[in-house]
Structure formats: structure tokens, C-alpha cells
N, C-alpha and C positions, 0 to 999 in steps of 0.2 A: 418207756422204751426198755426192753429187756436186753441184757448183755448176752451176746451170742457166745457164751463159753461152752465149748464142746468137750464133753468128757463122757466116758462110758459110765453106765450104772455102777454104783459102788458094790453092787452084789454080783458083778460080772465075773467073779472068780479070781480077780487080781488080789492076791493076799499080800498085804503090805509087809508083814513079818517075813514072808518068804523072799520078797524082793530085797530086804536088807541083806540076807545071806547071799543072794545072787550078785548084788552090787559090791560085795566086799572085795572081789577080785580086781576092781578098778581103783583101789585105794592107794596103790603104790605109785608115788611120784617118780619122775625121771629127772635127775638133777641137771643134766645137760639141757633138757627141754625147759626146765624151770628157769635156769640161768638165761637162756635165750629169750624167754618171754619177758623177763625182767629188763633185759637190755633193749629189746625192741619197743619197750614202753617208756623206760626212763630216758633214753637218748632222744627220741622224738619230742618228749615233753620238754626237755632242756632246750632243744633247738627252737621249738615253738614259743617257749617262754622268752627266749632271747629275741626272737623275731617280734613278739608282741611289745617288748621293751623298746626296740628300735622304732617300731611304728608310733609308739607314744612320744618318744623323744623327738622324732622328726614330724610329728603331727600328721601322720598318714592315717587318718581316722577310718578311711574305707577299708584299710587292711585289717583293722581290729575286728571288723564284722566277721571275718573268716578266721583269723588267727586265734583270737581269744576263745571262741567255742571249741576250736580244734585242740588247743592246749588243755582246756577243761576236760575234754573227752579223754585225753591221755592221763590226766590226773585222776579221773574216775577209774581208769583201768589200773593205775597204781594202787588205788584204794581197794580194788578187787584183789590184787596181789596181797596187800596187807591183810585183807579179810581171810584169804587162804592161809597166810602165815598164822593167824589166830587160831585156825583149826588144826594147825600142824600138818597141813596137807600140801604145802608148796614145795619145800625141799624134803620134808619128812624127817628132818633133824631138828629137834626142839630148839636148841640154842641158836642155830642158824636162822630158823624161822622167826624166833623171837626178836633177834637183833635186826633182821631185815624189816620186820614189822615196826619196830621202834623207830628206825631211821625214816621209814616211809611216813610214820605218824607225824613227824615234824612237818613234812610237806602238806599232808592232808589235814593238819590241825586236829588230829584225833589221837589222844593218849592211848597207846597200844594196849597196855596191860589192863587198864580200866575198861576200855572198850571190849577187850577179849572176854573179860569176866561178865560184863553186861550182856554181850552177845551169846555167851554160853547159856545164860538164864533164858534168853529168848528162844534158843533152840530147844531147851528142856521143857518149855511151857507153852510154845506157840499153839494157839487154838484152845487153850484151857481157860474157860470163863472164870475160874476161881484163882487164876495165877496171872492176871493182867497187871501191867504197870511198869515193867522194866524192859527196855529194848523193843517196844512196840508202839504202834499208833493207837491212841486211846479210842476204843470202840465200845459203845454202850449197847445193851440189848434194848429192844422196843419197850419192855416193861420198865427198865431202869430210866429210860428217857421220859416216859409218860409220868413217872413218879416225881420228876424234877419240878421245881418251881419255874415260873415263866422266865425269870432272870437267868437261872442256870441252864434252861433249854436254849436261851439266846446265846449264852457263852459257848455252849457245845456246838451250836450252829456256826458261830464265828470260828471256833477252832477247826471245824471240818471244812471251812471255806477254802477253795483252791488257792486264793491269794495268801492266806495264812499258812496253809500246809506247805506250799511250794515256793512261797516268796519270803515271808517272815520266818518260817520254820528253819530253813538252812542257816539263816543269820543267827538265830537263837542257838541252834545245835552246835555249829562249827566255830562261831566266834565267842559265844558266851557259855553255854551249858557245859561244854567239854573242857572249860578252864578249871572247873571244880568237879569232883566225882559225885555229882548229883545222883541220888538213888543208892549210892554205896558208901556213904560217908561213915557208916558204922561197920564196914566190912573189912576192917584191918588196915594195915599200913600200905599194902600194895596199890590200891586205887589212888591214894594220896601221892605216893612216890611217883607213880606213872604220870599223873596229871601235872604235878609240879616240875618233874624232870622235863616233860614235853614243853611246858610253858617256858622253862628256862632255855631250852634248846631253840625254841621258836624266837625268843627275845634276842638271843645271841645271833641267830641267823639273820633276823631282821636288822639288827644293829650293823652287822658287817655289810649286808647288802645295801643298806641305806648309805653307809659310808662310801661304798663303791659307786652306786648308781644314783643315789639321792632318794630321800624318803618319799617325795611326791611320785616320781616314776615307779618306785617300788610298789607303793600302795595301789597306784592306778593299774599296774600290771597284774600283781598276784591276787589281790582280793576279788576282782571280778572273775578270775579263773576259778578260785576256790568256791565262790558262791554259785557259779554256774554248775560246777561239778557237784556241789552239795545239793543243788536243786534237782539235778538229774538223779543223784543217788537216792534222795527222798522219794522221787517219783518211782524209781525202780522198786524200792522197798514197799511202797504203797501197793503197786499193782501185783507184786509177788504174794500179797496176803489179803488184799481188799478186792476180791472179785466175787461175783454173785454166789457161786456154788462152792465157796471155801468151806472149811470145817471148823466149827467151834462146839465145845461140849463142856458140861460140868465135870468137875474132877472125878466123880465116881464113874463117869462114862467115857472119860478121856483116855485114849490109848496112843502112845507115842507113834508107832509105825503108821497107823491110820491117819492121825493128825498131820504127820509129816507129809505123807503121800498126797492127801486130799486137801490139806490146809494151806499148801503153797502152790502157786500156779506154774504153768509152763508158759512163760512170756515169750511167744514165738516171734522173735524180731528178725528183720532182714539181716543178711549175712554180715554187712559192715558193722551194723549196730551190735550184732551178737559178738563180734570180735572186740569192739571197743569196750563193751560191758563185761568182758571176760566170761561170757556164757552164763552169767549169773541168773539169766532168765529161766534157765533149766533148774528152777528153784525147788521143785518138788523132789527131784533126784538129789539135789544138794542137801535138803533137810533130812531125807531118809538116810543118806550116807555122807556126812559132812567132811569126811576125810578124803573124798575123791578130789584130786586137783582139778581146777576149773577147766584146764585144757583137755581133760579126759571126759568131760560131761557129754560133748557131742558123740563121742565113741559109744557111750551108753545108749543113747537114742538110736544110733545107727544099728547097733546089734540087738536092741530090744525096742523096735518101733512102736509096740503097743503102749509104751510109756509116754510117747509123744502126745497122745490124745488126751491124757489125763490132765484136767485143769487147764487146757490150752486157752490162752488169751492172745489174740492177734494185736498188732499195733493199733488197728482201727477199733477193735473191741475195747482196748484199754482206756480210751477217752471216756467211755460211758461208766467206767468203774468209779470215777470221781463222785458220782451222785449216790453211790452206795455207802450209807453212813451208819446204819443200825443193823444189829443182828436180830433177826426174827426167829426166836426159839421154836415157835410152832411150825413155821415153814422150813426151818433149817437152811436159811439163806440170808444174805445181806440184802437190805431193802433201802429205798429212798425215804426221805422225810414225808413226801406227799403220799407214799403208799400207806403210811401209818395214819395220816389224817383222813384219807379216803375210807379207811376201815372203821373209823370211830363213828358211833351213832350220833 
């Protein structure tokens, strides 16, 4: 089954470098709008969290089916705000952005300064076959996969299995990996300070909350919310870069504007999901100009509709992206495991 990713030819005259200049005028955040977006996300999250706690303590299990996913959705939106703070695009004031991001990082279990540095590496190298390893999902080329032993091929297959990526993955990332600055342990003091300070703040918050509401109800309330939000976040990140006609290239042929515009998707979600995910599905525009506040991304597509068709992946299309696991350098597209085996003599 081919994924119906609809995008115009890359030789259609859309110059990625020219687009960077065009998009620069959308980079100015509006402080009042940013404050409003923070409030309409944080307050419903707090209310839904409290409602989830009440459902647990009164054993209203049917209510949890609705409340916990809703709270997770708003936590995901808080992470999107933290993400914009990391790019300096939320308030447009470095100190205010940083401290907002650090506070939100305690709720999302994501050390802000450590994550910000790792995410900057991701933006600077996304789609570069020679710069894989930090802030991305491990993706092998067909040649690399075929060169592996049977055991290592099996391990890669297990890693790329949906249950691992979207089930075990969020547990590993948010509960374990982000407790230490993995990948940046030799990058100076900041990643260590960030992770340890966040760990301490989380421990204090958990201790106080456990004293107020009890450790059992606290864990039963917050951790399912975190893990659901984490799974949704990993899914979004996956679809934003793991679609059939994404862009990967060796270092000598890699060019940032082209890799940004064509290596990230436009995950065209329904309106409600678009709002809850902070428009992060308009990811190709975000990668091309990461200083654009998330609430201005729809404005870009409205005024430049030709960008909407580039790398477009619908909600239905995205399900098929899970089977795309290897980069085929000859065909310049992601392929499935069975595509490789069908081509072997």
C-alpha cells in the first residue's frame, strides 16, 4: 500500500531559501496572545486533572475514559508551548520564554534546557544522513539494514514496532531517559543542571502533592496523563518526519532550507486536533522558520496556500506511515521491510 502523500514536484519552482525570507515577517509573537494561549491551556489542564483525581478517589471509572485523555491532550498542548519557548518564539523574550519553559518542563517531565539543546541539534541536522542520533527516531538506510547481522536486524525490527515506539517509547523517554542528559553528558554543565533541577522540582512537587492527595491517587492520576500525552507526542513527531516522500541526503548534498521544507510534513489534522496540538502539524513551515509562534502558523497557510500541499499527510494517510521504516537512497523515499525483501534476488 502506498501512502497518499500529496505534494508538488520539488522542481515546481518553490525555492525553499526564498520561502525563508518570505516567512520572516511572521516571526513576531504577540505577548497578549501568547499569555491568552497559555491560560486557556493551563487552566483547563488543571481543572481536568482535578476532575480525574475526583473520579479516581470516588471510583468513577467510566469518567476516567473521557477525563484522562482530555487532560493528556491539554498537557500535550502545554508541551507545544514549552517547545515554542525553546525556540524563543512564544513571548519573544528570552528570559520569559526560558522560565516559562522550565516551569512547564516540571509538568511534562522534560528538562527544558537539556531538551532545548537536543532539539536545536535536531533542527540543524534533520534529514542529514551523516548527522543522525540526537533528537530523532533512528532510521537506517536499506544498505545499512542489509549489512546488519540477523540478530541486529531483529533488534531494529523490534525497535520500529508500533508497540515499542508508541508504547514502551514514551515510558523510556519521559520517565527514564530524560532523568539524565543522555546524548549530551559531555556537553558542559547546562544539560546536567537542567535535568537535575527538573528532577528535584518534580520530586518536590510529587512529595507535596502526595502529602495533600495521597501517593496512590497522585500516581493513578498524573502518570496515565503523562504517558498518554507522551505517546501522542511521539506519534506526532513520527508522522512529522517519517512519511514516504520525506527528504534525507548525505552531508555533501544536504541543504538546510530544502531539508526543512521537504523533510517535515504538513500533518493536516481536523480543526479540534489542530488546536490541541498547537498547530505543530504545520511542521514544514515550523522547520523552515522555527521562530514563528505556533498560533501564527495557520496564518502562513492562509496567506500562502501553495505551502499547504507540500508534504501533506492526512489523518488517514498517517496510519500507513507506521510501516515506513527504511530510507531507500536509490528511490529517495521511505520504504517498508517487505519492499526490501521483494527486491532481493
